[in-house]
Structure formats: structure tokens, C-alpha cells
N, C-alpha and C positions, 0 to 999 in steps of 0.2 A: 691421944688427942693433944693438940697444942693450944697454949694460951693465946687467946686472940686479943689484940689491942688495936682496934680499928683506928685508922688515921683520923685525927680530930679535924683535919682540913678537907673533909669531903665537900667539894665546892658546890655552893648553891648557884654559882655563876659559871661561865664557860672558861674561866682561866684559873689556873693554880699558880701562884707566884710568890713564894716566900722570898725574902730579900737575899740577893747574892746567890741565887740558885737557878737551876734550869727552869725556864718559863714554858709551861705547857698550855696550849690553847686547845680545849676539848672540842672534838668534832666526831660525829658518826657518819659524816658524808664520805662515802667511799671514794668518789671522784676527787675530792679535796685531798685525801690522803695519798692516793695514787699519783696525782699530779705533782705533789710535793717531792716525790722521790724519782720521777722519770728524768733520765738524762739523755745525752746525745745518742742518736741512732735507734731509739726505741719509740714505737708508735703503739698506743693503746687501741685495742679493737673492741668496740661495744662498750657496755656500761659496767664498771666495777661494782662489786657487792661487798658489804660488811655485815657479818652475822655476829651477834654477841648476846650475852644474857645478864648484863649489869648496866649501871647508869652511866658511868664515865669510863668506857673501856679503852679509848684511843684519843690521839690528838697529834697536832704538830708541835714541835718544840724548837726553842732557840736557847743559846747560852750554855751549850753542852761541851764546849771545847776542852775544858780541863777536867771534866767529870765523866761524861759519856765517852769522849774521845774524838768527837766531831761537833761542830758548832750547831748544826740544825738538821732537822729531818722529821720523822714521825716515830711515834711509840705506840705499840699495841700491848695491852696488858691482860692478865687473867682476871683482873678485878677492877681497879680504879687508877686513873692517872694521878690521883692525890698521893699515891705511894711512890711517886717519882722524885719530886724535888727534895733536896736535902735541907739541913744536914741529917745524918743518920742518927736520929734521936728518939725513934719509936721503939717500944719493946717488941714490936712485930706489927707490920702494917698489912692490911688486906681488906677485901670486900667479898661479898657472897657470890660473885660471878665465877664461872668455871672455865670459859674459853672465849676467844675472839679469833675470827677468821676474815682476812681480806683477800679477795679473789678477783683476778682480772685476766683478760687475754691480751696478747701483744705480739708484735713482730720486731725483728732486729735486722738492721742493715748489714751486719757482719756474720750473722748466724751464730753469734756468741752472746753471753750474758755475764755481767759483772755487777756487784754492788757491795757496799760496806755495811756491816751490822755489828751490834753488841747485844748480848743476852745478859740480863741481870735478874736477881731474885732475892726475896726475903727468906727463902729456904736455906741459903748459906748462913753460917757454916755448919750449924747444929744438925741439919738433916741430910748432910752428905752421907751417902751409903744407905739411906733409909728408903722406905716406900714413898715418902713425900718428896718426889723427884720431879717437880714441874718440868714440862717438856715443851719444846717448840719445834716446828718443822718449817723448812723453806722448800715448798713442794713445787718442783718444776715438772709439769705433766705427770704429777702423781709421785715423783721420786724426790726424796729428801736430799737437798744439797747443802744442808747445814752440817758441814764436815770440817774437821780440823785438818790443817796442812800435813802432808807426809803420811797419810793413812792413819791419823790419830783417832779416828772414829767419830761418832756423832757428838755434836755439842750438847751437853746436858750437865746438870748439877753433879751427878755422880761421875762424870767423865772429865770435868774441868773444875779443879778445886786446888786447895793448898798442896795436896800430895799427888794428884793425878793430873798430868798435862798442865802443871803449874805455870809453865811459861806463857800460857794463854789466859791466866786467871789474875784478877785484881781483887784483893781482899779489902773489905770496907767495914770490918768488925773490929772494934777497939781492943787493944791488949788488955788483959785482965777482966774481960767480960764474963768469963766463966763458961762460954759456949764451947762445946766439943768440936773437934776438927779445926779449931782456930789456931793453926800452927804456922802461919806466915804473917808478916807485918801488915798492919792496916795502912792504906794509902790516904785515908781521911778524905775520900771523895765526897763532893757536895751533892750526893744523891741519897735517897732513903734506902735503897737496896743494900743488903749486907755483903753482896759480892757481885762482880761483873766479869765478863770475859774482856780480853783486850779487843781492839777493833779487828774484826776478821773480814776477809773478802770472799764472798761466794762467787764461784765461776762455773760456767757450764757451756757445753756445745748444745745448740738447739736443733730441733727437727725443722725441716723446711716449712715455711708458711707460718701460720698462727700457732702460738704456744700459750699454755695456761700456767699462771703462777698463783700460789696460795701461801700467804703468811699465816701460819696457824700456831697459836700458843694456848696451852691448856694446863689446868691444875691436875695434879696426879696425887691420889690418896685422899685429899680433902680440898676444900675451897677456902681455907682460912688465910694463908699467907700468899702474897702476890708475887708474880714474876712479870717481866716485861721484855720486849725485844725492840731495839732501836734500829732504824734504817736511815742511813745518811741521805740527806736531801740531794737530789739530782745525781745520785750515784748509780741508780738502776739503769745501766747503760750498755751499749753495744761494744764499748771499748773500756779498758781498765780505768777505774776512777783514780784521781790523784791521791797520793798518800795512802794507797790501799794497804790494809792490814797493819797500820801503824797506830801508835798511841803515844801521848806525851810521856816523856821520861818521868820517873817518880819525883825527881827534884822539882818539877814544875807543877806538882799536884797539891800545892798548899799543905805540905806536911806539918806546918806549924799548928794545924788544927787538931793534931793527935791528942794534945793535952785535954782539949775540950771533949773529944770523943771518949777518952778514958773514963770521964765522969759519967757520960751518957751510957757507957757500957753497963752500968748497974741496972739499966732498964731492959736489958736483953731478955728475950722470951725464954721460958722454960717449958719443958714437957710436964703435963700433969701425970701424977702417978696413978 
């Protein structure tokens, strides 16, 4: 079992907005979420749906350029959007929800699909290699396209971390925190999640006519610590999005905050014996 430290900022209002952090505007309106990510050449068919089992599972966001890797978009979580904005100063943030799913039908003018995304989690780094391996899927007509470039396998905590496919991983756990598997430098990102992927680009060829897409993120093992998936605004498109699969260089990621995070590292969660 893991020590649970629920975020103190569970919002009573629709906005989570710590100073100098990602600004999340909570919404459970599926059409609002889908419209925020639709780009050129894509037409939504019918009415999108959002299924969830917690209070604040999703929202739109701005201010993510130097932390998420793109300025704006949407975020879907396994629990609460209160676990998104930084700094990373919680001993472990989560809510009691287990999954969120955004589903919609669409057509493409080119027969292709592209979009940028980032996966982040509070399960990093301590629970790498464990059964607590929160997962997400980008399901195109039922097939997961959340895959690393070059045949690197599915994007997950156990497959993207400090030691496995590390080129696609960004660590956000302070040095000296005492967490296991914390073997790479922290970038001091201004988000709460302990680790995130780099910006990845999903690509796919479509079947003729209408296709179905599902963004699905779920807890694995328990529902204590949260994970989230970010999708770049207006990048769900029929042509490649600008700056696909890129992320700011470490030098631009406010590395001066590492000293502050080292102190906050004393708050990292521990497993109960």
C-alpha cells in the first residue's frame, strides 16, 4: 500500500491556478475538450462523450510551454486536475477516481491523423517496475497508437523512465529525495507530477470514412496516486502539427528551481511496510 497525501488544493471552483504554474480550467463537457484539440482537416461527427468517476477529472490548460512542453491544450487525469499545477511539493498527490475516457467520431481530409501529447504521473519514480503502473491508451478504432518512435513499445511508466527509453523521459523528482529508481537528474518542471514523457507525436493512417478515437487513462493496482495525459491544443489534425515531438531544452526549463525542490524532496512518499 502507498502513503496517500491528497492535494490540499482540491478546487471548490472551476479553476486551479497556483502562481507561475500551469492554469487548468476544469470542465467535464466533452465537446469543449474535443473542440480545444481539433486542428486542420479534422471534422467531428456526432456528439463526443466523457466518462469518469471523480469530481475534477479533466480540463483545458494554458501556461504549459516550459513544463508540459506546449503552451495549451487539454488534460485528462485518473483522479483530479488539482494534481497538475506545480511546483512538485506534495508527498504524493491523488484522488479516489480510477479512470477517465474521452470518446468521439471524426473524419480526416487526408486519411491520416497526427497529434502531440505528454504523459505524466505521480507513480514516478518509486513505482517503476511495480504493479502500480498507471496506463493510458490512445485508441484509434480500438487500437492503441500510444507508441514510442522506432518500435520502442507502448508508452507507460514501466517502459519510459530513467533507465528504459530514457530519451523520452523527463524526471521531476528532486535529487536526494530517497525515492528508488531516481537515477537521472531532475529538470525542476513546474508541474506536480514526479515524471513526464517528452512531447510525443501520435500518427496513424485511417480507415475510409468515419473513425472513432478514445483517450483513455486509468489507475493500475490502486487509485491512490494520479496520472494525467496532456494533448496539445489544435494539434489533432490531418497534417503533422508544428514542432511535433519536440520539447524545450533542459537549459530553458528553470533549472534554478532545483535547490528549492531538493528541500521539497523530504516530502516524497514512501511505501508502508
